[in-house]
C-alpha positions as CSV (number, residue, x, y, z in Angstrom):
1,M,-5.5,29.3,-12.3
2,L,-5.8,33.1,-11.7
3,A,-2.1,33.5,-11.9
4,S,-1.9,31.6,-15.2
5,L,-4.8,33.7,-16.5
6,Q,-2.9,36.9,-15.6
7,L,0.2,35.6,-17.4
8,V,-1.8,34.7,-20.5
9,D,-3.2,38.3,-20.5
10,I,0.3,39.8,-20.2
11,I,1.6,37.7,-23.1
12,A,-1.4,38.5,-25.2
13,R,-1.2,42.3,-24.6
14,F,2.5,42.8,-24.7
15,F,3.9,40.0,-26.9
16,P,1.1,39.2,-29.3
17,E,3.6,38.4,-32.1
18,G,6.4,37.1,-29.9
19,V,9.6,38.8,-29.0
20,E,11.0,39.0,-32.5
21,G,7.6,39.8,-34.0
22,N,7.4,36.6,-36.2
23,S,5.8,34.0,-33.9
24,K,2.2,33.5,-32.7
25,D,2.6,33.8,-28.9
26,G,-0.6,35.9,-28.6
27,P,-3.0,33.3,-30.3
28,E,-1.3,30.4,-28.5
29,A,-1.6,32.2,-25.1
30,I,-5.3,32.8,-25.8
31,Q,-5.8,29.2,-26.8
32,F,-4.0,28.0,-23.6
33,G,-6.1,30.4,-21.4
34,M,-9.4,29.3,-23.0
35,E,-8.5,25.6,-22.5
36,L,-7.4,26.3,-18.9
37,L,-10.7,28.0,-18.1
38,M,-12.8,25.4,-19.9
39,E,-11.3,22.7,-17.8
40,S,-11.8,24.7,-14.6
41,R,-15.4,25.5,-15.2
42,V,-16.7,22.3,-13.8
43,G,-15.7,23.2,-10.2
44,F,-15.1,26.9,-10.6
45,P,-18.2,28.6,-12.1
46,V,-16.5,32.0,-12.2
47,A,-14.3,30.6,-14.9
48,G,-17.1,31.2,-17.4
49,P,-17.1,35.0,-17.0
50,L,-13.3,35.0,-16.9
51,Q,-13.4,33.2,-20.2
52,E,-15.6,35.8,-21.7
53,M,-13.3,38.5,-20.4
54,L,-10.3,36.8,-22.0
55,R,-12.2,36.6,-25.3
56,R,-12.9,40.3,-25.2
57,S,-9.3,41.0,-24.3
58,A,-8.2,39.0,-27.4
59,I,-10.6,41.0,-29.6
60,E,-9.4,44.3,-28.1
61,C,-5.7,43.3,-28.8
62,A,-6.6,42.1,-32.4
63,I,-5.5,38.6,-31.6
64,L,-7.0,35.7,-33.6
65,L,-9.4,33.7,-31.5
66,P,-9.2,29.8,-31.4
67,R,-11.0,28.0,-34.2
68,N,-12.8,25.8,-31.6
69,L,-13.9,28.8,-29.6
70,T,-17.6,27.7,-29.4
71,E,-16.5,24.3,-28.1
72,L,-14.2,25.9,-25.5
73,M,-17.0,28.3,-24.3
74,L,-19.7,25.7,-23.9
75,S,-20.9,25.4,-20.3
76,P,-20.6,21.9,-18.8
77,T,-23.9,22.3,-16.9
78,A,-27.0,24.4,-17.4
79,P,-25.9,28.0,-16.6
80,Q,-27.2,29.5,-13.3
81,R,-28.9,32.8,-13.9
82,V,-27.6,34.7,-10.9
83,Y,-24.5,34.2,-8.9
84,G,-24.5,35.8,-5.5
85,M,-21.6,37.2,-3.4
86,D,-21.4,33.9,-1.5
87,D,-20.9,32.0,-4.8
88,F,-18.1,34.3,-5.9
89,L,-16.3,34.2,-2.5
90,G,-16.7,30.4,-2.4
91,A,-15.3,30.0,-5.9
92,C,-12.3,32.1,-5.1
93,T,-11.5,30.6,-1.7
94,R,-12.4,26.9,-1.9
95,P,-9.6,24.5,-2.8
96,T,-11.8,21.9,-4.5
97,Y,-11.9,23.0,-8.1
98,L,-10.0,21.1,-10.9
99,Q,-6.8,22.8,-11.8
100,P,-4.8,21.3,-14.8
101,V,-1.4,21.9,-13.3
102,L,0.4,19.1,-15.1
103,E,-0.9,20.2,-18.5
104,A,0.1,23.8,-17.7
105,H,3.6,22.8,-16.8
106,S,4.1,20.7,-19.9
107,K,3.4,23.7,-22.1
108,Y,6.3,25.7,-20.6
109,S,9.7,25.4,-22.1
110,P,12.2,23.6,-19.7
111,S,14.5,26.6,-20.0
112,F,11.8,29.2,-19.1
113,S,13.3,30.2,-15.7
114,S,16.8,30.7,-17.2
115,D,15.5,32.5,-20.2
116,W,13.4,34.8,-17.9
117,A,16.5,35.7,-15.9
118,I,18.4,36.6,-19.1
119,E,15.6,38.4,-21.0
120,G,13.5,39.8,-18.2
121,P,15.6,42.9,-17.5
122,A,15.3,44.1,-21.1
123,Y,11.5,44.5,-20.4
124,G,11.9,46.1,-17.0
125,F,11.8,43.1,-14.8
126,C,14.7,43.2,-12.5
127,E,16.1,40.4,-10.4
128,S,15.9,40.9,-6.6
129,T,19.1,42.4,-5.3
130,T,18.7,40.9,-1.9
131,G,18.8,37.4,-3.2
132,A,16.5,35.0,-1.4
133,R,14.0,36.8,0.8
134,R,14.1,36.0,4.4
135,L,10.9,35.6,6.4
136,R,10.3,38.6,8.6
137,F,7.6,39.2,11.2
138,P,5.3,42.1,10.7
139,S,5.4,44.9,13.2
140,A,2.4,45.7,15.5
141,E,1.4,48.5,13.2
142,E,1.4,46.2,10.1
143,R,-0.6,43.5,12.0
144,G,-3.2,46.1,13.0
145,A,-3.5,47.3,9.4
146,Q,-3.8,43.7,8.1
147,S,-6.6,42.9,10.6
148,L,-8.5,45.9,9.3
149,M,-8.4,44.4,5.8
150,Q,-9.8,41.0,6.9
151,I,-13.3,40.2,5.7
152,R,-15.0,38.4,8.5
153,N,-18.4,38.5,6.9
154,L,-20.1,40.3,4.1
155,L,-21.1,43.2,6.4
156,N,-17.5,43.8,7.6
157,P,-18.1,45.8,10.8
158,N,-14.4,47.0,10.8
């Protein structure tokens, strides 16, 4: 969901009127993002603040908001007044929230990947020159640096 939200934000900011300037990619992306977050709010309470941030981004980019915005922003349960750090960490790490993957995939064009390979370089996205990446094992130095970044608890004694 977070990756989809990032993609929606990129489309809204950089392609609000489509590639040729005569479509409505920005409003459609915002509508899709709002629906995605609305469906995720049941098991992912942080989706509410993310939805508000997306609404503000749309206003900042002068993109029309969905007509059913109030319906999309309604909370499925009574809102909790204060979310603690544990709530946020749990929401971002637990795999039990509802994610509308099938609906998201159905909204993409079947030729998306081939279109991306053709049109991406014009916008600065280059195809990997090494082809398929091979798995490599991190060095001892990289493993040490990674262990310093691990959050074992909220106090993080590292």
